[in-house]
C-alpha positions in Angstrom: 138.2 -83.3 31.5 137.4 -79.7 30.8 140.4 -79.1 28.4 139.4 -82.2 26.4 135.8 -80.9 26.0 137.1 -77.5 24.8 139.4 -79.4 22.3 136.6 -81.5 21.0 134.3 -78.4 20.7 137.1 -76.6 18.7 137.2 -79.6 16.3 133.5 -79.5 15.8 133.4 -75.7 15.2 136.2 -75.8 12.7 134.6 -78.7 10.8 131.3 -76.7 10.4 132.1 -73.0 10.3 135.6 -72.4 8.7 134.9 -70.0 5.9 136.8 -71.0 2.8 134.7 -70.5 -0.3 134.6 -67.1 -2.0 136.6 -65.7 -4.9 134.6 -62.6 -6.0 131.9 -60.2 -4.7 130.3 -57.1 -6.3 127.5 -54.9 -4.8 125.3 -52.0 -5.5 123.1 -50.2 -2.9 123.6 -53.1 -0.5 122.7 -55.9 -3.0 125.4 -58.5 -3.2 126.4 -61.0 -5.9 129.1 -63.4 -4.7 131.0 -66.2 -6.5 132.1 -69.2 -4.6 135.3 -71.1 -5.5 133.2 -74.0 -6.8 131.8 -71.8 -9.6 128.4 -71.3 -8.1 126.8 -67.9 -7.8 125.0 -66.5 -4.7 123.2 -63.3 -3.8 121.3 -61.5 -1.0 120.2 -57.9 -0.6 117.3 -55.4 -0.2 113.8 -55.9 -1.3 113.8 -52.5 -3.0 116.5 -53.7 -5.6 115.6 -57.4 -5.5 115.6 -57.7 -9.3 119.4 -57.4 -9.2 119.6 -60.7 -7.2 118.7 -63.1 -10.0 115.7 -64.8 -8.4 112.9 -63.0 -10.1 110.5 -60.4 -8.6 110.4 -62.0 -5.2 111.4 -60.8 -1.7 115.2 -60.6 -1.3 116.9 -63.3 0.8 118.7 -62.1 3.9 121.3 -64.8 3.6 123.3 -65.8 0.6 121.2 -68.0 -1.6 122.3 -69.8 -4.8 121.2 -68.4 -8.1 120.1 -71.4 -10.1 122.2 -74.5 -10.1 125.0 -73.8 -12.6 128.6 -74.1 -11.3 130.5 -72.6 -14.2 130.4 -68.9 -13.4 133.6 -66.9 -13.8 134.9 -63.9 -11.8 133.9 -61.6 -14.7 130.8 -60.0 -13.0 129.6 -56.4 -13.2 126.7 -54.8 -11.3 124.9 -51.5 -12.0 121.8 -49.8 -10.6 119.5 -51.8 -12.8 121.4 -54.7 -14.4 124.0 -57.4 -13.6 126.2 -59.0 -16.3 128.2 -62.1 -15.7 130.4 -64.4 -17.9 130.5 -68.1 -17.6 133.7 -70.2 -18.0 132.3 -71.4 -21.3 132.5 -67.8 -22.6 128.8 -67.1 -22.7 127.4 -63.7 -21.5 124.4 -63.5 -19.2 122.3 -60.6 -17.9 119.5 -60.0 -15.3 117.8 -57.0 -13.7 115.5 -54.6 -15.4 116.6 -52.5 -18.4 115.9 -51.9 -22.1 118.7 -51.5 -24.7 121.3 -51.9 -22.0 120.4 -55.5 -21.5 121.7 -56.3 -25.0 118.8 -58.6 -25.7 117.5 -56.9 -28.9 114.8 -54.7 -27.4 114.5 -51.0 -26.6 111.4 -51.6 -24.5 111.8 -51.5 -20.7 111.4 -55.2 -19.8 112.6 -56.9 -16.6 114.9 -59.8 -17.2 115.0 -60.9 -13.6 116.7 -64.3 -13.8 120.0 -65.0 -15.7 119.3 -64.7 -19.5 121.9 -65.3 -22.1 122.9 -62.4 -24.3 123.2 -63.8 -27.9 124.9 -67.1 -28.6 128.6 -66.1 -28.7 131.0 -68.2 -26.5 134.1 -65.9 -26.6 133.3 -63.2 -24.0 136.2 -62.3 -21.7 135.4 -59.1 -19.8 132.3 -57.0 -19.2 131.5 -53.7 -17.4 128.1 -52.1 -17.2 127.7 -48.3 -16.8 125.0 -45.6 -16.8 122.6 -47.0 -19.4 125.3 -48.8 -21.5 127.6 -51.7 -21.3 131.1 -52.4 -22.8 132.8 -55.8 -23.2 135.9 -57.5 -24.6 136.0 -60.8 -26.4 138.7 -63.4 -26.2 139.9 -62.3 -29.7 140.7 -58.8 -28.3 137.8 -57.1 -30.0 135.8 -54.3 -28.2 132.0 -54.2 -28.0 129.3 -51.9 -26.7 125.5 -51.5 -26.4 122.9 -49.2 -24.8 122.3 -45.5 -25.0 124.6 -42.9 -26.7 123.6 -39.5 -25.3 127.2 -38.3 -24.7 128.9 -40.7 -27.1 129.6 -43.4 -24.5 129.0 -46.2 -27.1 132.4 -45.3 -28.6 131.1 -45.7 -32.2 131.8 -42.1 -33.2 128.1 -41.5 -33.8 127.1 -37.8 -33.1 123.4 -38.7 -32.6 122.5 -38.4 -28.9 119.4 -40.4 -29.5 121.2 -43.3 -31.0 120.9 -46.7 -29.2 122.2 -50.2 -29.7 120.2 -53.0 -28.3 122.6 -55.8 -29.2 126.4 -56.0 -28.7 128.1 -54.2 -31.6 131.9 -54.0 -32.3 133.8 -50.8 -31.7 136.4 -50.3 -34.4 138.6 -53.1 -35.7 141.4 -53.3 -33.2 142.0 -56.8 -31.7 144.3 -55.9 -28.8 141.8 -54.8 -26.1 142.3 -56.3 -22.7 139.9 -54.9 -20.1 137.1 -52.4 -19.7 135.8 -50.1 -16.9 132.7 -47.9 -16.5 131.6 -47.4 -13.0 128.0 -46.0 -13.1 128.8 -42.9 -15.2 128.4 -42.1 -18.9 132.1 -42.6 -19.8 134.2 -45.6 -20.5 137.8 -46.7 -20.1 139.6 -49.5 -21.7 143.2 -50.9 -21.4 144.9 -52.6 -24.3 147.2 -55.6 -24.1 150.2 -53.1 -24.4 149.0 -51.4 -21.2 147.9 -48.2 -22.9 144.8 -46.5 -21.5 141.9 -45.2 -23.7 138.7 -43.4 -22.8 135.5 -41.9 -24.4 132.1 -40.5 -23.5 131.2 -37.7 -21.1 134.2 -35.3 -21.2 134.1 -32.8 -18.4 137.5 -33.2 -16.8 136.8 -36.9 -16.6 138.5 -38.5 -19.6 142.0 -37.6 -18.6 142.7 -35.2 -21.5 144.0 -31.6 -21.0 141.6 -28.8 -21.9 138.6 -31.0 -21.6 135.1 -29.5 -21.5 131.6 -31.0 -21.5 131.0 -29.8 -25.1 133.8 -31.8 -26.7 132.8 -35.4 -25.8 135.0 -37.9 -27.5 132.7 -40.4 -29.2 135.4 -43.0 -30.0 138.3 -44.3 -28.0 141.1 -41.8 -27.5 144.4 -42.6 -25.8 145.1 -41.1 -22.4 148.8 -40.1 -22.3 151.5 -42.7 -23.1 152.0 -44.5 -19.8 150.9 -48.1 -19.2 148.2 -49.1 -16.7 147.1 -52.1 -14.6 143.6 -51.1 -13.6 141.1 -48.2 -13.4 138.2 -47.3 -11.1 135.4 -44.9 -12.0 133.4 -43.0 -9.4 129.6 -42.4 -9.4 129.3 -38.7 -8.8 131.7 -35.9 -9.9 133.2 -38.1 -11.0 136.6 -39.0 -9.7 138.8 -41.5 -11.6 141.6 -43.5 -10.0 144.1 -45.8 -11.6 147.1 -48.0 -10.9 149.9 -47.9 -13.4 152.0 -51.0 -14.2 154.7 -49.7 -11.9 152.3 -49.9 -8.9 151.9 -46.1 -8.5 148.4 -44.6 -7.8 147.0 -41.7 -9.9 143.8 -39.7 -9.9 141.9 -37.2 -11.9 138.5 -35.6 -12.3 136.5 -33.6 -9.7 136.8 -33.8 -6.0 134.6 -31.6 -3.8 133.4 -31.1 -0.2 130.6 -33.6 0.6 131.7 -36.1 -2.1 135.1 -37.3 -2.9 138.5 -36.7 -1.4 141.2 -36.6 -4.0 143.6 -38.3 -1.7 146.2 -35.5 -1.6 145.0 -33.8 1.6 142.8 -31.3 -0.1 139.0 -31.2 0.6 138.4 -29.9 -2.9 140.6 -30.4 -5.9 140.3 -30.7 -9.7 142.7 -32.2 -12.3 142.1 -32.6 -16.0 144.7 -35.3 -16.3 146.2 -38.0 -14.1 148.4 -36.8 -11.2 150.1 -39.1 -8.7 148.6 -39.7 -5.3 151.4 -40.2 -2.8 154.6 -41.9 -3.7 154.0 -45.6 -2.9 154.5 -48.0 -5.7 152.9 -51.1 -4.3 149.2 -50.6 -5.1 147.3 -53.6 -6.4 143.6 -52.8 -6.6 141.4 -49.6 -6.4 137.7 -49.1 -6.0 135.4 -46.0 -5.9 131.8 -45.3 -4.8 129.8 -42.1 -4.5 132.2 -40.6 -1.9 134.6 -43.3 -0.7 137.8 -44.8 -2.1 139.4 -48.1 -1.1 142.6 -49.7 -2.2 144.5 -52.9 -1.7 148.3 -53.1 -1.7 150.5 -56.0 -2.8 151.4 -56.7 0.8 147.7 -57.6 1.6 146.9 -54.4 3.5 143.6 -52.5 3.1 143.5 -48.7 2.6 140.9 -46.1 2.3 140.0 -42.4 2.1 137.0 -40.2 1.6 133.7 -40.5 3.5 133.8 -42.4 6.8 130.7 -41.5 8.7 129.0 -43.5 11.5 127.9 -45.8 8.7 131.5 -47.0 8.8 132.5 -47.1 5.2 136.1 -47.8 6.2 135.5 -50.4 8.8 137.9 -49.0 11.4 135.7 -49.1 14.4 134.4 -45.6 14.5 133.4 -42.7 12.3 135.9 -40.0 11.6 135.8 -36.4 12.9 134.3 -34.4 10.1 133.2 -37.6 8.4 136.2 -37.7 6.0 139.7 -39.1 5.6 141.8 -36.9 3.4 144.7 -39.1 2.4 145.2 -42.9 1.8 145.2 -44.4 5.3 145.8 -48.0 6.3 142.6 -49.7 7.6 143.4 -52.2 10.3 146.6 -54.2 10.6 145.7 -57.4 8.7 148.0 -58.4 5.8 146.1 -61.3 4.3 143.5 -59.5 2.1 143.3 -61.1 -1.3 140.8 -58.8 -2.9 138.5 -56.0 -1.9 135.3 -54.5 -3.3 133.3 -51.3 -2.6 129.5 -50.8 -2.9 129.2 -48.5 -5.9 126.4 -46.6 -4.3 126.7 -46.7 -0.5 130.5 -47.0 -0.2 130.5 -49.9 2.3 133.2 -52.5 1.8 133.6 -56.2 1.2 136.8 -58.2 1.2 138.0 -61.7 0.6 141.1 -63.0 2.5 143.8 -65.4 1.3 141.8 -68.3 2.8 138.8 -67.3 0.6 136.7 -66.2 3.6 134.3 -63.4 2.9 134.1 -60.3 5.1 131.9 -57.1 5.2 132.2 -53.8 6.9 129.8 -50.9 7.2 126.0 -50.9 6.9 124.5 -54.0 5.3 121.2 -55.0 3.6 119.6 -55.4 7.1 120.8 -52.0 8.3 123.2 -53.7 10.7 126.5 -51.8 10.9 129.7 -53.8 11.1 132.3 -51.4 12.6 135.1 -53.8 11.7 135.5 -56.5 8.9 133.0 -59.2 9.9 132.4 -62.7 8.4 129.6 -62.2 5.9 128.4 -65.7 5.1 127.4 -68.8 7.0 126.3 -70.8 3.9 128.2 -73.6 2.3 131.5 -72.3 3.5 133.2 -75.3 5.2 136.7 -76.5 4.5 136.9 -80.2 3.6 138.6 -81.9 6.5 139.8 -84.8 4.5 140.5 -83.8 0.9 143.4 -86.3 0.5 141.2 -89.3 0.1 141.9 -89.8 -3.7 145.1 -91.7 -2.8 147.6 -89.1 -4.1 148.7 -87.9 -0.6 149.1 -89.5 2.8 149.7 -87.5 5.9 151.1 -89.2 9.0 151.0 -89.3 12.0 147.8 -87.5 12.6 147.5 -86.4 15.4 151.1 -85.4 15.6 153.5 -84.1 18.3 156.3 -82.5 16.3 157.0 -83.5 12.7 154.3 -84.1 10.1 155.2 -86.3 7.1 153.4 -85.7 3.8 153.9 -88.7 1.5 153.1 -88.5 -2.2 151.9 -91.8 -3.6 152.3 -90.8 -7.3 155.0 -88.9 -9.1 154.3 -85.1 -8.9 156.3 -82.0 -9.7 159.3 -81.3 -7.5 157.8 -78.2 -5.7 154.6 -77.7 -3.8 153.1 -74.5 -2.4 152.3 -75.4 1.2 150.0 -73.3 3.4 149.0 -73.8 7.1 145.9 -72.1 8.6 144.5 -71.9 12.2 140.8 -72.4 12.9 140.1 -68.7 12.5 141.3 -68.8 8.9 144.6 -67.0 9.6 147.5 -68.1 7.5 150.4 -69.2 9.7 152.7 -70.5 7.0 153.2 -70.1 3.3 156.2 -71.7 1.5 157.3 -73.3 -1.7 158.6 -76.7 -0.5 160.8 -79.1 -2.4 159.7 -82.8 -2.5 162.5 -85.2 -1.5 162.0 -88.9 -2.2 158.3 -88.2 -2.7 157.9 -86.8 0.8 157.8 -83.5 2.7 158.6 -83.2 6.4 156.9 -80.3 8.2 158.2 -79.4 11.7 155.3 -78.1 13.9 157.1 -78.3 17.2 156.8 -74.6 17.8 153.1 -74.5 17.2 150.6 -74.8 20.1 148.3 -77.8 20.5 145.1 -77.6 18.5 143.5 -78.0 15.1 145.1 -76.8 11.9 144.3 -76.9 8.2 146.9 -77.9 5.7 146.7 -76.8 2.1 148.9 -78.1 -0.8 148.8 -76.5 -4.2 150.1 -78.9 -6.9 149.8 -78.1 -10.7 147.1 -75.5 -9.9 145.1 -78.1 -8.0 144.6 -77.4 -4.3 144.4 -80.3 -1.7 143.3 -79.7 1.9 143.1 -81.7 5.1 142.7 -81.2 8.8 145.6 -82.0 11.2 145.6 -82.2 15.0 148.6 -81.1 17.0 149.0 -82.7 20.5 
């Protein structure tokens, strides 16, 4: 009788707590904005920075709480020390927080916009990144835009006036082949074009990637950095350090690294480079993120890496602080290979990550001053996997429960191949394969799997179908 009770309890737990719902998270100073896979936006954080959370000037929620009721938010979200920008799937741009010209709402006066407020009426925004008092963005037509302050030329307009401001989005130049933008929380900007070339402008003190740079020759309009092609860029807060991943998957860094702040990643405690130099020799980097003193990266094999500060606050999430408080070279963090995306708190350096099953994890200190020494599930709100998502009549699964072979019958004509995934109740992916449909059916042999509850996911024409199966 006891094994039966445990089995039924396992079924109940998996129906009510299997985390499967997040696609994006950003954070600043332990304030978190998270996007769920259904297009809804959620936040939680500290009362000190509560205006970043999108609820108004009210106490910050300690658990993720939905911002409004809209369900058409996209993954294009950028957070700074005073504002959050987000783009909806309809191409509209929205802002909240407390700022003046940087809000892009047509005013230089410091006014709090503490719930999502639309910026203009355009419906063709594609990418946005907010920096130190300014914001840059790309539209779907490939044009580049900026607004905010210009004290070191960060607006990219070529204007020499340090007091110049723009309080509405204004186009930079006439090029129509911009692809993505990056700012961190500094007074410099980076952008990648559709041909992969990297461009920068703003505060030039070893930070823009050009040889012979100095703080007196700020570039006030986009200038190309070398001739190589790039996949992504990360900009640090102090120093600053810059890291980037080229299209060949190699990792590069430049800027200023010093004791007490960054580690360059080459084993030196203090190092400076005016232009990009390669960090290590690996060519499988996928993402990179920087904070005040910590760097985290994700590789294409789903492993998590980090270097820089790792004190008892546990920026790296490896179970303990590091002797001396720093890691000098890129080091694998844990052994998991199913990380889908990672994010670093731009201020505090603590980390968040989303796994392949869309469950959300956090490590390090959080908004309640609770330290998670290892990646720990970060949400218990609206994160349940549907246990019978095949009810539209397209798919029939039998027998269920099963002993050995599961049959998946397609009741309508579908494409010949399906991406099939199998998860255990902890959200760990046990199987991923592209499977051919034969006579409108797939047979899945589970004879080598232990008895228990599993979750089956089928991806067909970009639509994902899920159901629960029981193995006897």
